[in-house]
C-alpha positions in Angstrom: 16.2 82.9 1.3 16.5 79.2 1.6 13.5 77.6 4.0 14.5 75.7 7.3 15.3 72.1 6.5 12.7 70.1 9.1 14.7 68.4 11.9 13.6 64.6 12.4 11.2 63.6 14.7 11.8 61.4 17.7 9.3 58.9 16.6 10.8 58.9 13.2 13.7 56.1 14.9 11.2 53.6 16.2 8.4 53.8 12.9 11.3 52.8 11.0 12.2 49.7 13.4 8.0 49.1 13.1 8.0 49.3 9.2 11.1 47.3 8.8 9.9 44.3 11.3 6.7 44.1 9.4 9.0 44.1 6.4 10.2 40.9 7.9 7.0 39.3 8.9 5.9 39.6 5.5 8.9 38.8 3.7 8.5 35.1 5.9 4.9 34.7 5.3 5.6 34.5 1.4 8.2 32.2 1.7 8.7 29.6 -0.9 7.2 25.5 0.5 8.5 22.6 -1.4 5.8 20.6 -3.4 6.3 17.8 -0.5 5.4 20.7 2.1 2.2 21.9 -0.1 1.5 18.3 -0.5 1.5 17.6 2.9 -0.6 20.4 3.8 -3.3 19.8 2.0 -3.2 15.6 3.0 -3.4 17.2 6.3 -7.0 18.7 5.8 -8.3 15.5 4.4 -9.8 13.5 7.4 -10.5 10.3 5.9 -7.0 10.1 4.5 -5.5 10.8 7.5 -8.1 8.3 9.7 -7.2 5.8 6.6 -3.5 6.3 7.1 -3.3 6.1 10.7 -5.1 2.8 10.3 -2.9 1.6 7.9 0.3 2.6 10.2 -1.7 0.6 13.1 -2.3 -2.5 10.5 1.8 -2.6 9.8 2.4 -2.5 13.7 0.4 -5.3 14.3 1.5 -7.1 12.0 5.3 -7.2 13.3 4.7 -7.2 16.9 1.8 -10.0 16.6 4.1 -12.4 18.2 4.8 -10.2 21.0 0.9 -9.6 21.2 -0.4 -13.0 21.1 2.7 -13.7 24.1 0.9 -11.0 25.9 -2.4 -12.6 25.5 -1.2 -15.9 26.3 -2.7 -17.5 23.2 -1.1 -19.6 21.1 -2.4 -19.3 17.7 -1.8 -23.1 16.7 -2.9 -24.0 19.6 -6.0 -26.2 20.4 -8.4 -26.2 22.8 -10.7 -28.9 21.9 -12.1 -28.1 25.3 -14.3 -25.5 24.2 -15.6 -27.1 21.3 -19.3 -28.9 21.3 -17.6 -32.1 20.6 -21.3 -33.2 19.4 -21.4 -30.4 16.5 -18.2 -28.9 16.4 -18.5 -25.8 17.4 -17.5 -23.8 20.0 -18.9 -23.6 23.3 -21.2 -20.3 24.4 -22.3 -17.4 22.3 -21.1 -15.4 20.2 -18.3 -18.0 18.3 -16.8 -18.8 22.3 -16.3 -14.7 22.8 -14.9 -14.4 26.6 -12.3 -13.2 28.5 -9.8 -15.2 27.7 -10.6 -15.4 24.1 -11.6 -11.8 23.1 -12.7 -12.5 19.3 -13.5 -16.7 20.1 -12.0 -19.7 18.7 -12.5 -21.9 15.7 -15.1 -24.8 15.2 -13.6 -28.3 15.7 -10.1 -27.6 16.9 -10.5 -24.6 19.1 -7.8 -22.0 18.3 -7.9 -18.5 19.0 -9.3 -16.6 16.2 -7.6 -13.0 17.5 -4.6 -14.6 17.3 -4.8 -15.4 14.3 -6.2 -12.8 12.7 -2.9 -11.3 14.1 -0.3 -13.5 12.2 -2.9 -13.3 9.4 -1.7 -10.0 9.0 1.6 -10.6 8.5 0.8 -12.5 5.7 -1.6 -10.1 4.0 0.5 -7.4 4.2 3.4 -9.0 3.3 2.2 -10.0 0.1 1.1 -6.6 -0.3 3.8 -4.3 -0.2 6.7 -6.7 -1.3 4.0 -7.3 -5.0 3.9 -4.0 -4.9 7.4 -3.1 -4.8 8.6 -5.7 -7.8 5.5 -4.4 -10.0 6.6 -0.1 -9.6 10.4 -1.5 -10.0 9.5 -3.6 -13.1 6.5 -0.6 -14.2 8.8 2.1 -13.6 11.4 1.2 -15.4 9.5 -0.5 -18.5 7.1 2.6 -18.6 10.2 4.9 -18.1 12.0 3.5 -21.4 8.8 2.9 -23.8 8.0 6.9 -23.2 11.4 8.3 -23.8 13.1 6.3 -26.3 9.8 5.4 -28.3 9.9 3.7 -31.5 10.2 -0.3 -31.7 11.2 0.1 -28.2 7.9 1.4 -27.1 5.6 -0.7 -29.4 7.5 -4.1 -28.3 6.6 -2.5 -24.3 3.3 -1.6 -25.1 2.2 -4.8 -26.9 3.9 -6.9 -24.0 1.6 -5.0 -21.5 -1.2 -5.6 -23.7 -0.8 -9.1 -23.7 -0.2 -9.5 -19.9 -3.7 -7.4 -19.1 -5.7 -9.8 -21.0 -3.9 -12.8 -19.6 -5.7 -14.6 -17.0 -3.7 -14.1 -13.9 -5.4 -15.8 -11.5 -5.6 -18.2 -13.7 -2.0 -18.8 -13.9 -0.9 -18.4 -10.5 -3.6 -21.6 -9.4 -2.0 -23.6 -12.5 1.4 -23.0 -11.2 1.1 -23.4 -7.6 0.1 -26.8 -8.5 2.7 -27.4 -10.0 5.9 -25.7 -7.9 7.8 -28.2 -5.9 7.4 -28.1 -2.0 11.1 -26.4 -1.6 12.7 -23.8 -3.4 15.6 -21.7 -3.2 16.4 -22.7 0.4 12.7 -22.4 1.5 9.6 -24.8 2.5 6.1 -24.9 3.0 4.0 -22.3 2.9 7.3 -19.5 2.0 7.5 -21.2 -1.4 4.0 -20.4 -2.4 4.2 -16.8 -0.3 7.3 -16.0 -2.6 6.0 -17.1 -6.2 2.7 -15.1 -4.9 4.8 -11.9 -4.6 6.7 -12.7 -8.1 3.4 -13.8 -9.9 1.1 -11.0 -8.5 3.8 -8.5 -8.8 4.6 -9.3 -12.4 0.9 -9.1 -13.7 0.3 -6.1 -11.7 3.5 -3.6 -13.5 1.5 -3.0 -16.7 -1.3 -1.2 -14.8 1.5 1.4 -13.3 4.0 1.0 -16.5 1.0 2.6 -18.8 0.7 5.6 -16.2 4.8 5.9 -16.2 4.7 5.6 -20.4 2.4 8.6 -20.5 4.1 10.7 -17.9 6.8 10.2 -19.3 5.5 10.9 -22.9 4.8 14.6 -22.0 8.0 14.8 -19.9 10.5 14.5 -22.5 8.5 17.5 -24.3 9.2 19.6 -21.8 11.9 23.1 -21.6 14.3 21.7 -19.3 14.7 18.1 -20.8 15.5 20.1 -24.2 18.0 22.3 -22.1 19.6 19.8 -20.6 19.8 18.0 -24.1 21.7 21.2 -25.2 24.4 21.1 -22.2 25.4 17.7 -23.1 23.5 15.4 -21.2 23.1 11.9 -22.0 19.8 9.4 -21.9 20.3 7.7 -18.9 21.1 11.2 -17.3 17.9 12.9 -18.7 16.0 9.2 -17.5 17.3 9.5 -13.5 17.6 12.7 -13.3 14.9 15.0 -15.1 12.6 12.6 -15.8 12.4 10.3 -13.1 12.3 12.7 -10.0 9.0 14.4 -11.7 7.5 10.6 -11.8 7.7 10.2 -8.2 4.1 11.7 -7.0 2.0 9.5 -9.5 4.1 6.6 -8.6 3.1 6.8 -5.4 0.3 7.2 -5.9 -0.1 4.5 -7.6 1.3 2.3 -5.4 -0.6 3.2 -2.6 -3.7 1.5 -5.2 -2.2 -1.6 -5.6 -1.5 -2.4 -2.7 -5.6 -3.4 -1.3 -5.3 -4.7 -4.4 -2.5 -7.3 -4.1 -4.1 -8.0 -0.2 -7.3 -8.9 -1.5 -5.5 -11.3 -4.6 -3.5 -12.9 -1.6 -7.1 -13.3 0.1 -8.5 -15.1 -2.9 -6.1 -17.3 -3.8 -6.1 -18.5 0.3 -9.6 -18.6 -0.2 -9.7 -20.9 -3.0 -6.8 -23.5 -1.7 -3.6 -22.0 -3.2 -2.5 -19.7 -1.0 -0.3 -20.4 2.0 -1.1 -23.9 3.6 -2.4 -24.7 7.0 -1.5 -24.2 9.7 0.0 -20.7 8.9 -2.6 -18.4 9.3 -4.1 -16.6 6.5 -7.3 -14.7 6.2 -8.8 -16.0 3.0 -8.0 -19.4 4.5 -9.8 -18.5 7.3 -13.1 -17.5 5.2 -12.6 -20.3 3.4 -12.7 -22.9 6.3 -15.9 -20.9 7.4 -17.8 -21.9 4.9 -18.8 -25.2 6.2 -20.4 -22.9 9.8 -22.0 -19.8 8.2 -24.7 -20.4 9.7 -24.1 -22.4 12.8 -21.0 -19.6 14.1 -21.5 -16.9 12.1 -18.3 -15.2 14.0 -15.6 -17.0 12.3 -16.6 -15.7 9.1 -17.5 -12.3 10.3 -14.1 -12.0 12.0 -11.6 -12.2 9.3 -14.2 -10.7 6.6 -13.9 -7.3 8.8 -9.9 -7.5 9.0 -10.2 -7.7 5.2 -12.7 -4.8 4.5 -11.1 -2.6 7.6 -7.6 -3.5 5.7 -8.6 -2.7 2.2 -11.2 0.4 3.1 -8.0 2.2 5.0 -5.6 1.4 2.2 -8.0 3.3 -0.4 -8.9 6.5 1.7 -5.0 7.3 2.3 -4.6 6.3 -1.3 -7.4 8.7 -2.3 -5.8 11.2 -0.3 -2.5 11.1 -1.6 -3.6 11.2 -4.9 -5.4 14.5 -4.3 -3.0 15.8 -2.2 -0.5 15.5 -5.2 -2.0 16.4 -7.9 -5.3 18.0 -6.6 -6.5 18.5 -10.7 -7.1 15.4 -10.8 -10.8 14.1 -11.4 -12.0 10.8 -9.3 
């Protein structure tokens, strides 16, 4: 005689439901994450990088809204205020370079132009040159670097020697010589616009070998991967492999070196304007303000401190953000 089967108890159904809920929660916890999400989660843990990124966004907004902000402040960057200048010494009246309610950062010596308004408009020049010259360098460096790494042979040798030559070339002296012989108008541009255009092209042209060498090295490694061999075995052409297989895997190093290149370009623009071969007066430029402040650093130090601090904060913010992006996208890379 067989033993009777045990009938299911009343608690069996609730227990099964609870186990199903737990299993669904665990499945949700272990769901896959994209590389972008993983990088963003790493970046969020880096407070310095987030602070630098917030400052960068703020600077971009300030540069875009410079005309609006100066109108709200009631200041014109090109308006002279000779009544605020000591006629004997040519320095601003009052302490700290004429700092007050109407002029929050003081006024310039001799002419009395509002420094805050000049700083806001100077941010436009610095960020414009920094970003656009980085775009030129990234475009050239990515295309030529990936071609050199993928094709190899005489293509790699030719591009690599061009890189070596440009890296050894005195960039600053070339820009000074080029700007000095540039016509006053070109391609429908005139005045400072010509110099800005030339600076963007030349800084970008001499900057592409830095990112080109990185892209070339990464391409040499990626072209030997299994997925590239699989694409070849399926009959994929060279350009399909270049732009569909290799280029997406080069996005991370390209982004990292782009963020690191922008502050260098900003410093280059400031140096050129400091040397007098950047934008022409009365166009505002931080480097130009520093150059003009040399004659007044002892009698009006604020005129030198303000643009110097603006350059320092901008470059520091980009460097902090760039370091954070590099660590988020490639945590195994050493500093």
